[in-house]
C-alpha positions as CSV (number, residue, x, y, z in Angstrom):
1,M,102.8,94.7,62.1
2,P,105.6,94.0,64.0
3,Q,108.9,94.8,63.1
4,E,109.8,91.2,62.8
5,A,107.2,89.9,60.6
6,R,108.1,93.8,58.5
7,D,111.5,92.4,57.9
8,R,110.8,88.7,57.0
9,A,107.9,90.2,54.6
10,E,110.2,92.7,52.6
11,K,112.9,89.7,52.3
12,E,110.7,87.6,50.9
13,I,109.4,90.4,48.3
14,R,113.0,90.6,47.7
15,K,113.4,87.2,46.7
16,L,110.3,86.9,45.0
17,K,111.5,89.6,43.0
18,M,114.6,88.2,41.2
19,M,112.6,84.7,40.5
20,S,110.6,83.7,37.6
21,P,106.7,84.2,37.7
22,M,106.0,80.8,36.3
23,S,108.3,79.1,38.9
24,A,107.2,76.5,41.4
25,E,109.4,78.5,44.4
26,A,107.5,82.0,43.5
27,T,103.8,80.7,43.9
28,V,104.9,79.0,47.4
29,V,106.6,82.8,48.4
30,R,103.5,84.6,47.2
31,N,101.0,82.3,49.4
32,Y,103.6,83.1,52.3
33,I,103.6,86.8,51.7
34,D,99.7,86.8,51.7
35,W,99.4,85.0,54.9
36,I,101.7,87.5,56.8
37,L,99.6,90.2,55.5
38,A,96.1,89.2,55.9
39,L,96.4,88.1,59.7
40,P,95.8,91.0,62.1
41,W,98.8,92.1,64.0
42,E,97.7,94.9,65.8
43,E,94.0,95.4,65.0
44,Y,91.9,94.7,68.0
45,A,88.3,95.3,68.0
46,E,86.7,98.0,70.8
47,E,85.3,96.2,73.7
48,N,82.4,96.8,75.6
49,H,83.5,97.6,79.5
50,D,79.7,98.2,80.7
51,I,79.4,95.7,82.9
52,T,75.3,96.3,83.5
53,D,75.0,95.9,79.5
54,A,77.0,93.0,79.9
55,E,74.7,91.1,82.2
56,K,71.7,92.2,80.8
57,I,72.9,90.4,77.7
58,L,74.0,87.1,79.3
59,D,70.2,87.2,80.8
60,E,69.0,87.5,78.0
61,D,70.7,84.5,76.1
62,H,70.6,82.0,79.0
63,F,68.9,81.2,82.5
64,G,70.8,80.2,85.1
65,L,74.3,79.3,84.8
66,E,75.8,81.7,87.5
67,K,79.2,80.9,88.0
68,P,79.8,81.5,84.2
69,K,78.3,84.7,84.1
70,E,79.8,85.7,87.4
71,R,83.3,85.2,85.9
72,I,82.7,87.2,82.6
73,V,81.5,90.2,84.7
74,E,84.7,89.7,86.8
75,Y,86.6,90.1,84.0
76,L,84.9,93.1,82.3
77,A,85.0,95.0,85.9
78,V,89.1,94.5,86.1
79,Q,89.4,95.5,82.0
80,T,87.9,98.6,83.2
81,L,90.7,99.1,85.8
82,V,94.0,97.5,83.8
83,E,95.6,99.0,80.5
84,K,96.4,95.8,79.4
85,M,95.3,92.0,81.2
86,K,96.2,88.6,79.7
87,G,92.7,86.7,78.6
88,P,91.5,84.7,81.0
89,I,91.4,80.7,79.8
90,L,87.9,79.6,80.8
91,C,86.9,75.4,80.6
92,L,82.8,74.8,80.8
93,V,82.6,71.3,81.8
94,G,79.4,69.3,81.4
95,P,76.7,67.1,80.1
96,P,75.6,68.0,76.6
97,G,72.7,70.1,75.9
98,V,73.4,72.7,78.8
99,G,74.7,75.6,76.8
100,K,78.7,75.4,76.4
101,T,78.8,76.5,72.8
102,S,75.6,78.8,73.1
103,L,77.5,80.7,76.0
104,G,80.5,81.3,74.3
105,K,78.5,82.7,71.7
106,S,76.8,85.2,74.3
107,I,80.5,86.0,76.4
108,A,81.3,87.1,72.5
109,R,78.4,89.2,72.6
110,A,78.5,90.5,75.7
111,T,82.4,91.9,75.5
112,G,81.8,93.2,72.1
113,R,84.5,91.2,70.6
114,D,84.4,88.8,67.3
115,F,83.6,85.2,67.6
116,V,85.3,82.2,66.2
117,R,85.3,78.6,66.6
118,I,87.0,75.3,65.6
119,S,86.0,72.0,66.6
120,L,88.9,69.8,68.1
121,G,86.7,66.5,68.1
122,G,88.6,63.7,66.3
123,V,91.8,66.1,65.8
124,R,94.7,63.6,66.4
125,D,97.8,65.8,64.3
126,E,99.7,68.6,65.6
127,A,100.0,70.2,62.8
128,E,96.3,70.9,63.2
129,I,97.1,73.5,65.6
130,R,100.7,74.9,64.8
131,G,100.7,74.3,60.7
132,H,103.2,72.6,58.6
133,R,106.3,73.9,57.6
134,R,106.8,75.3,54.2
135,T,109.0,72.6,52.7
136,Y,105.9,70.6,52.9
137,I,103.8,70.8,49.7
138,G,100.6,72.4,50.2
139,A,101.2,73.6,53.5
140,M,99.3,75.9,55.3
141,P,99.2,77.7,58.7
142,G,97.3,75.8,61.8
143,K,93.3,76.5,62.5
144,I,94.6,78.8,65.2
145,L,96.2,81.4,62.5
146,Q,93.2,80.1,60.4
147,S,90.4,81.6,62.7
148,L,91.9,84.8,63.4
149,K,92.6,85.5,59.9
150,K,89.0,84.7,59.7
151,A,87.8,86.8,62.4
152,G,89.7,90.0,61.3
153,S,90.8,91.1,64.8
154,G,93.5,89.9,67.6
155,N,90.9,90.0,70.4
156,P,88.4,87.7,69.4
157,V,86.3,85.3,71.5
158,F,88.1,81.5,70.7
159,L,85.8,78.6,71.0
160,L,87.8,75.4,71.5
161,D,85.0,73.1,71.6
162,E,85.4,69.6,72.7
163,V,88.6,69.8,74.1
164,D,88.2,66.4,75.8
165,K,87.7,64.5,72.6
166,M,91.5,65.0,70.7
167,S,93.4,62.0,70.0
168,M,97.1,61.4,68.9
169,D,98.9,59.1,66.7
170,F,102.1,58.9,65.4
171,R,102.0,62.2,63.8
172,G,101.7,63.9,67.3
173,D,99.9,64.8,70.0
174,P,97.4,68.0,69.3
175,S,96.8,68.3,73.5
176,S,100.5,69.0,73.6
177,A,100.3,71.4,70.9
178,L,97.8,73.6,73.0
179,L,99.6,73.8,76.3
180,E,101.6,76.7,74.5
181,V,98.3,78.4,72.8
182,L,96.8,78.1,76.3
183,D,99.6,78.9,78.9
184,P,99.3,83.3,79.5
185,E,103.0,82.6,80.4
186,Q,104.0,81.7,76.8
187,N,101.0,82.6,74.1
188,H,102.5,85.7,73.8
189,T,105.3,84.4,71.2
190,F,103.0,81.7,69.9
191,G,104.9,80.2,66.9
192,D,103.3,78.7,64.2
193,H,105.5,76.2,61.9
194,Y,104.5,78.0,58.7
195,L,104.8,81.5,59.5
196,D,108.2,80.9,61.9
197,I,107.1,84.0,63.3
198,D,106.2,84.9,66.9
199,Y,102.6,86.1,67.3
200,D,100.8,87.6,70.4
201,L,97.8,85.3,71.8
202,S,97.8,87.2,75.2
203,H,94.9,89.6,73.7
204,V,92.5,86.5,72.7
205,M,89.9,85.0,75.0
206,F,90.0,81.1,74.8
207,V,87.1,79.3,76.1
208,C,86.9,75.7,75.7
209,T,84.1,73.1,76.4
210,A,84.3,69.6,77.5
211,N,82.0,67.0,78.5
212,V,84.3,64.9,81.2
213,L,87.0,66.4,82.6
214,S,89.0,63.3,83.5
215,N,89.7,62.6,79.6
216,I,91.6,66.1,79.4
217,P,95.3,65.7,79.8
218,R,96.3,67.2,83.3
219,P,99.1,69.9,82.2
220,L,96.3,71.1,80.0
221,Q,93.7,71.2,82.9
222,D,96.2,72.9,85.3
223,R,96.6,75.9,82.3
224,M,92.9,76.4,82.4
225,E,89.9,77.6,84.8
226,I,87.6,74.9,85.6
227,I,84.0,75.8,85.4
228,Q,81.5,73.0,86.1
229,I,78.1,73.0,84.6
230,P,76.1,70.0,86.3
231,G,73.2,70.5,84.4
232,Y,69.6,72.1,84.5
233,I,67.5,71.1,87.2
234,E,63.7,70.5,86.9
235,G,62.7,74.0,87.8
236,E,65.3,75.7,85.7
237,K,64.2,73.4,82.3
238,L,60.6,74.8,83.4
239,Q,61.9,78.8,82.6
240,I,64.1,77.7,79.8
241,A,61.1,76.3,78.1
242,R,58.9,79.2,78.7
243,R,61.3,82.1,78.3
244,F,63.4,80.3,75.0
245,L,62.6,77.1,73.3
246,V,58.7,77.5,73.3
247,P,59.0,80.8,71.3
248,K,61.5,80.0,69.1
249,Q,59.7,76.5,67.8
250,I,56.6,78.6,67.6
251,E,58.5,80.9,65.0
252,A,60.5,78.2,63.4
253,N,57.3,75.8,62.1
254,G,55.3,79.0,61.2
255,L,52.6,79.5,64.4
256,R,51.4,82.1,65.6
257,D,50.2,82.3,69.3
258,E,46.9,82.7,68.4
259,Y,47.7,79.1,67.2
260,I,49.1,77.5,69.9
261,T,49.8,77.8,73.7
262,F,51.8,75.3,76.3
263,S,50.6,75.4,80.1
264,D,53.1,75.0,82.7
265,A,51.7,71.4,83.4
266,A,52.2,70.7,79.5
267,I,55.6,71.2,79.9
268,L,56.7,69.2,83.1
269,E,54.8,66.8,81.6
270,L,57.3,67.0,78.6
271,I,60.3,66.9,81.3
272,R,59.3,64.3,83.1
273,Y,58.2,61.5,81.3
274,Y,59.3,62.3,78.0
275,T,62.8,63.3,78.7
276,R,65.7,62.3,80.6
277,E,68.4,64.2,80.2
278,S,71.0,67.3,81.5
279,G,70.6,69.5,79.0
280,V,67.0,70.8,76.9
281,R,68.0,69.0,73.8
282,S,65.3,66.4,73.8
283,L,62.9,69.0,75.1
284,E,63.5,71.3,71.7
285,R,62.6,68.2,70.0
286,E,59.8,67.6,71.6
287,L,58.3,70.6,71.7
288,A,59.0,71.2,67.8
289,S,57.2,67.6,67.2
290,I,53.9,69.4,69.1
291,C,54.5,72.3,67.2
292,R,54.4,70.8,63.5
293,K,51.2,68.2,64.5
294,V,49.6,71.2,65.5
295,A,50.5,73.5,62.0
296,R,49.3,70.2,60.1
297,E,46.0,70.5,61.9
298,V,45.8,74.3,61.3
299,V,46.4,73.9,57.4
300,K,43.7,71.3,57.0
301,A,41.4,73.6,58.7
302,R,42.1,76.6,57.0
303,D,39.8,79.0,57.9
304,K,38.8,77.8,61.2
305,V,41.6,77.8,62.7
306,G,41.0,77.9,66.5
307,L,43.4,78.2,69.1
308,T,45.0,74.9,70.5
309,R,45.9,74.3,74.5
310,V,48.3,71.9,74.9
311,T,47.7,69.7,78.0
312,P,48.8,67.4,79.6
313,A,46.1,65.2,78.2
314,K,47.1,66.7,74.7
315,V,50.6,65.8,75.2
316,R,49.8,62.3,75.8
317,K,47.4,62.2,72.7
318,L,49.7,63.8,70.3
319,L,53.0,61.9,71.5
320,G,52.0,58.5,72.6
321,V,52.4,56.5,75.8
322,H,55.1,57.6,78.2
323,K,58.8,57.1,77.5
324,Y,59.9,57.4,80.6
325,R,59.6,56.5,84.1
326,F,59.0,59.1,86.7
327,G,60.4,58.1,90.1
328,K,57.9,58.5,93.6
329,A,58.0,57.1,96.7
330,E,56.6,54.2,97.9
331,E,53.3,54.1,99.0
332,E,53.5,52.1,102.0
333,D,56.1,51.3,104.7
334,R,57.9,47.9,103.3
335,V,60.3,45.6,105.1
336,G,63.8,45.5,103.4
337,V,62.9,48.6,101.1
338,T,64.5,51.7,101.3
339,T,64.4,55.0,99.1
340,G,67.9,56.0,98.3
341,L,69.2,59.0,96.3
342,A,71.6,58.9,93.5
343,Y,73.0,61.9,90.7
344,T,73.3,60.7,87.6
345,E,73.8,62.6,84.3
346,V,70.7,63.9,83.8
347,G,70.2,65.0,87.2
348,G,69.1,63.2,90.4
349,E,67.0,60.2,91.0
350,L,64.7,58.0,93.5
351,L,67.0,54.6,93.6
352,Q,65.0,51.5,95.6
353,T,67.1,49.4,97.7
354,E,65.8,45.8,98.1
355,V,67.0,43.4,100.9
356,S,65.8,39.7,100.9
357,V,67.0,37.0,103.7
358,T,66.4,33.4,103.0
359,P,67.9,30.3,104.9
360,G,71.2,29.5,103.8
361,K,74.9,29.2,104.8
362,G,75.8,33.0,105.1
363,K,76.3,33.5,101.4
364,V,75.7,37.7,100.3
365,T,74.4,37.8,97.2
366,V,74.8,41.9,95.2
367,T,72.6,42.6,91.5
368,G,71.6,45.5,89.7
369,R,74.7,46.0,87.8
370,L,76.6,47.9,90.4
371,G,80.0,48.9,90.2
372,D,83.1,48.1,92.3
373,V,82.4,50.9,95.1
374,M,78.5,50.1,95.4
375,Q,79.7,46.6,96.2
376,E,82.6,47.4,98.5
377,S,79.3,49.9,100.2
378,A,77.6,46.8,100.3
379,T,80.3,44.9,102.2
380,A,80.7,47.3,104.9
381,A,77.0,48.3,105.7
382,L,76.6,44.3,106.2
383,S,79.6,44.5,108.2
384,Y,78.5,47.4,110.7
385,I,75.6,45.4,111.0
386,R,77.3,42.2,112.2
387,S,79.2,44.7,114.4
388,R,76.1,45.7,116.3
389,A,74.1,42.2,116.4
390,K,73.8,42.5,120.1
391,Q,72.0,46.1,119.9
392,L,69.6,44.8,117.2
393,G,68.5,41.5,119.1
394,L,70.1,39.3,116.5
395,V,71.7,36.0,117.6
396,R,75.1,35.5,117.8
397,D,75.9,33.4,114.7
398,F,72.9,34.7,112.8
399,Y,74.6,35.4,109.3
400,S,75.8,31.6,108.9
401,K,72.4,30.3,108.7
402,I,71.1,32.7,106.3
403,D,71.7,33.7,102.6
404,I,71.3,37.9,102.1
405,H,70.8,39.3,98.6
406,I,70.8,43.2,98.4
407,H,69.2,43.9,94.7
408,V,69.1,47.7,93.2
409,P,66.0,48.1,90.5
410,E,66.9,48.5,87.1
411,G,69.5,46.2,86.6
412,A,69.9,47.3,83.0
413,T,71.1,51.2,84.3
414,P,75.3,50.7,85.3
415,K,75.6,51.8,89.0
416,D,78.2,53.1,91.1
417,G,79.2,55.4,94.1
418,P,79.6,55.2,97.6
419,S,76.4,57.4,98.9
420,A,74.1,54.0,98.7
421,G,76.0,52.9,102.1
422,I,73.7,53.8,104.5
423,T,70.6,53.2,102.3
424,M,71.8,49.5,102.2
425,A,72.5,49.2,106.0
426,T,69.1,50.4,106.6
427,S,67.7,47.9,104.5
428,I,69.4,44.8,105.8
429,A,69.1,45.8,109.3
430,S,64.9,46.1,108.5
431,A,65.1,43.0,106.9
432,L,66.7,40.8,109.7
433,T,65.4,42.9,112.2
434,R,61.2,42.4,110.4
435,V,60.9,46.5,111.2
436,P,59.6,48.2,107.9
437,V,61.0,51.4,106.7
438,K,59.3,54.7,106.6
439,S,58.2,55.0,102.9
440,S,58.3,58.8,103.3
441,V,61.9,58.8,104.1
442,A,64.9,59.1,101.9
443,M,68.7,58.8,102.6
444,T,72.1,59.5,101.1
445,G,75.3,59.3,102.6
446,E,78.7,57.2,102.9
447,I,79.0,54.6,105.5
448,T,82.1,53.4,107.5
449,L,83.0,50.2,109.3
450,R,82.3,52.0,112.5
451,G,78.8,53.4,111.5
452,R,80.3,57.1,110.7
453,V,78.0,59.1,107.7
454,L,80.4,60.2,105.5
455,P,79.5,63.6,102.8
456,I,78.8,63.0,98.8
457,G,78.2,65.0,96.3
458,G,75.0,65.9,94.1
459,L,73.0,67.6,97.1
460,K,71.3,69.7,95.4
461,E,70.4,67.3,92.3
462,K,69.5,64.7,94.5
463,M,67.3,66.7,97.0
464,I,65.3,68.2,94.1
465,A,64.6,64.7,93.4
466,A,63.5,63.6,96.8
467,H,61.1,67.1,96.3
468,R,59.8,66.0,92.8
469,G,59.2,62.4,94.3
470,G,56.8,63.0,97.1
471,I,59.2,62.3,100.1
472,E,59.0,64.2,103.1
473,T,61.9,63.7,105.1
474,L,65.4,63.6,104.0
475,L,68.6,61.9,105.9
476,I,72.0,64.1,104.6
477,P,75.5,63.6,106.2
478,K,76.3,66.1,109.0
479,E,79.3,67.3,106.7
480,N,76.7,68.6,104.0
481,E,74.9,70.9,105.8
482,K,77.3,73.7,104.1
483,D,75.8,72.8,100.7
484,L,71.9,73.4,101.9
485,A,72.7,77.4,101.0
486,E,72.9,76.2,97.1
487,I,69.2,74.6,97.2
488,P,66.2,76.3,96.2
489,Q,63.9,78.0,99.0
490,N,60.8,76.2,98.0
491,V,62.4,72.6,98.1
492,K,63.8,73.4,101.9
493,R,60.7,74.5,102.6
494,D,59.0,70.9,102.1
495,L,61.3,68.7,103.2
496,E,62.4,68.0,106.6
497,I,66.2,67.6,106.6
498,I,67.5,65.9,109.1
499,P,71.5,65.8,109.7
500,V,72.9,62.4,110.9
501,E,76.7,61.2,111.9
502,H,76.3,58.1,112.6
503,M,74.4,54.9,111.2
504,D,72.5,54.4,115.0
505,E,71.0,58.0,113.8
506,V,69.7,57.2,110.6
507,L,67.9,53.8,111.9
508,V,66.0,55.4,114.6
509,N,64.9,58.1,111.8
510,A,64.3,55.6,109.4
511,L,62.5,52.6,110.7
512,A,59.1,52.7,111.6
513,L,59.4,52.0,115.6
514,D,56.8,52.5,118.1
515,D,60.0,53.1,120.5
516,P,62.9,54.6,118.6
517,R,64.8,55.4,121.6
518,G,64.8,52.1,122.9
519,F,65.7,50.4,119.4
520,L,69.2,50.4,120.3
521,R,71.0,49.5,123.8
522,E,72.7,52.6,124.7
523,G,76.7,52.6,124.8
524,D,79.2,50.9,122.3
525,H,80.3,47.4,122.9
526,E,83.7,45.8,121.9
527,F,83.9,42.4,119.7
528,E,83.9,40.3,122.2
529,D,80.6,41.4,124.5
530,I,78.9,41.2,121.5
531,F,79.0,37.8,121.0
532,D,79.9,36.6,124.9
533,T,78.5,33.2,125.6
534,G,80.2,32.9,128.9
535,V,83.2,30.7,127.2
536,H,86.1,32.2,126.2
537,P,88.8,30.1,124.3
538,P,92.3,29.8,125.7
539,P,94.6,32.4,124.1
540,F,96.3,31.0,120.8
541,T,100.1,30.1,121.2
542,P,101.9,29.1,118.2
543,R,103.6,25.6,118.2
544,W,106.7,26.7,115.9
545,S,108.6,30.0,115.7
546,A,107.4,32.8,113.6
547,V,110.4,33.6,112.4
548,R,112.0,30.4,111.2
549,P,109.1,27.3,111.2
550,R,111.0,24.2,111.9
551,P,110.8,21.4,109.1
552,R,108.8,18.2,109.3
553,P,111.3,15.1,108.9
554,P,109.7,12.4,107.0
555,L,108.5,9.3,108.4
556,T,110.8,6.0,108.7
557,P,109.9,2.5,109.6
558,H,112.2,2.3,112.9
559,C,112.7,4.8,115.6
560,H,116.6,4.2,115.7
561,S,116.8,7.1,112.8
562,E,120.1,8.0,111.6
563,P,121.7,11.1,113.9
564,S,122.0,13.0,110.5
565,R,118.3,13.3,109.9
566,W,118.0,15.7,113.1
567,P,120.6,18.2,112.7
568,N,119.1,20.5,115.4
569,F,119.0,17.7,118.2
570,P,122.1,16.3,119.7
571,A,123.2,12.9,118.5
572,T,121.9,9.8,119.7
573,R,124.4,7.2,121.4
574,S,124.4,4.3,119.0
575,T,126.3,1.2,120.0
576,R,127.3,-0.8,117.1
577,P,127.8,-4.3,116.8
578,S,131.7,-5.5,116.0
579,S,132.9,-7.0,112.5
580,S,132.8,-10.6,114.1
581,S,129.0,-10.1,114.7
582,P,127.3,-8.9,111.9
583,S,123.6,-10.3,112.5
584,S,124.2,-8.4,116.2
585,P,121.5,-5.8,116.2
586,R,122.0,-2.0,116.4
587,T,120.6,-0.4,119.4
588,S,119.7,3.4,119.9
589,Q,119.3,5.4,123.0
590,P,116.3,7.9,123.1
591,L,116.8,11.9,123.7
592,R,115.9,13.1,126.4
593,C,115.5,16.8,128.0
594,R,118.4,18.6,130.5
595,N,117.4,17.6,133.3
596,R,116.8,14.2,132.3
597,S,113.2,13.9,133.9
598,R,111.6,12.3,131.0
599,V,111.5,11.2,127.8
600,L,111.7,14.1,125.0
601,R,111.6,12.6,121.8
602,C,113.1,9.5,119.9
603,A,115.2,9.5,116.7
604,S,112.6,9.9,114.3
605,A,110.7,12.5,116.1
606,C,107.8,10.2,118.0
607,T,106.5,11.2,121.0
608,C,107.1,8.7,123.4
609,T,106.0,10.5,126.9
610,A,102.9,8.9,127.5
611,T,104.2,5.3,126.9
612,A,107.1,6.1,129.3
613,A,105.2,7.7,131.8
614,A,102.6,4.5,131.8
615,S,105.2,2.0,132.4
616,G,107.3,4.3,134.8
617,S,110.6,4.3,132.5
618,T,112.4,7.1,131.2
619,T,113.2,5.0,127.9
620,C,111.3,4.8,125.0
621,A,109.4,1.8,124.9
622,T,109.0,1.7,121.2
623,A,112.6,2.3,120.4
624,T,113.1,-1.5,119.3
625,S,115.4,-2.9,117.4
626,R,115.1,-4.0,113.7
627,S,114.8,-7.4,114.8
628,S,111.4,-6.9,115.8
629,P,109.4,-6.4,113.1
630,A,106.0,-6.6,115.0
631,A,107.1,-3.9,117.5
632,A,108.1,-1.6,114.6
633,T,104.6,-2.0,112.8
634,K,102.8,-1.7,116.3
635,H,105.1,1.8,116.6
636,R,104.4,3.1,112.9
637,S,100.8,2.7,113.6
638,R,100.8,5.3,116.2
């Protein structure tokens, strides 16, 4: 026990001696002393530093998950070389059912440490982490110290489960309280509100789990080492079922190996048509369902028990019709239909993109419950096709006479992401040129307005989905070539992978053409060249200044308006009648340009140049007096 904790405990014991045993304060002090004495202050479990043994244990418990295993082995290697090392703080992020929690147990078993786990889902009180102050009735330490007391050692593997599902309210923010717990520079002096004594957490190995990384606050992410677990592919699920799940369910349902056996084809049938997930939880439930049905047959048969071989036909008989659709490539080339690749929470999927062209007025419709990013990709794809109209052999104004409908099937499933850009562009080009798309080709990549193909994510899952669906040729972005090192060899061996940099390469490789090289004209064209008709419009000249637009005055019944209506023009010379002749009309001279060669404007801003030129005069013929209402009416009609 540290000296600070010893001094505090002795002080509380002296205080307890002077109290009455029946007082309420004595109970509080006694509980406080019990907690100080129960905590493992300097008690540490002996660790296993044998790297070979640790690797064997991790491989026995989990198939795959190479990055977390490699990180644990690295920690053990450094631990053998350094006397004291701060415990690592790992965060395993991945979809449900991929083995994040069970991996924490395997880490504890491989390192020889004790294992404790607390679930943070729904925790919204800061006191759950740091404890309550002793002034409250029923105060207790937080979950951290309670779990250490339960473990009995000061260096356990501490699993903080569902760290992305914490919330906050008026009682505090537990995620902020975890900042001190998970910071290697601060957790050696962790302060619990109940104990009010610093506790050293630097020997504890913290492992956090989460489903969605974006739900974890950024300051908390900064204190953890993030390890992504994207999920298991089909081959990994098959191996997990054969090595772990099938023996586990046979034993759990009271069966033996002489009663039931599973073929690989039956397990693949379950994976493809009865489950759709990143992990293996649903697969384990379906295996348990088959074992229960076989157990019922064993009990009914009694002495006539035989070996039940589970085949795909037996699976369909026991579990019924297929629950999910297994995506496969199209059987024949079609116009306007392109096979794309999508990355979802449950792995890669084949995604068909369909385009229909009908007579119309240039309307573009996008359906299939697509997100904003995917709709923007469709707009960019259409803009690229319009910019390459001349090379594709399309007329100048083709887009103004047709309606284009882009649809992605399975409309009930939300879809989003930029990787369908080249798929949509290929479907649009096929529908407009009436050239079918090869059914054996699949593609993925983001498109720009210039036609460049940008890199995407989830290439491993997408390529496995293409291999599973019977695709022969796969078009991927050029910048994703570096990711091919993580692809299984059997997938790369059976697929023809073509890296592309520009959309022109995609069209040449995807469309069923007799002469692919001559499909697109060579060279890039400017926008004016694409729609060149031999007639060029004159350059646009703005009528008014772009800095200060000139206001337009209201119309008046006579041309000889008051000079105050035109502050930007020089005043006209007016001849007013004398007071002796009130009935005399008032006349006004028109405005002229500086060289006085032609009439510029009359006072009401009517253009009189044509009238003056026709009459050979330099005066405005319509600048009549008020005594001529017929002329004024004629002038207003102009």
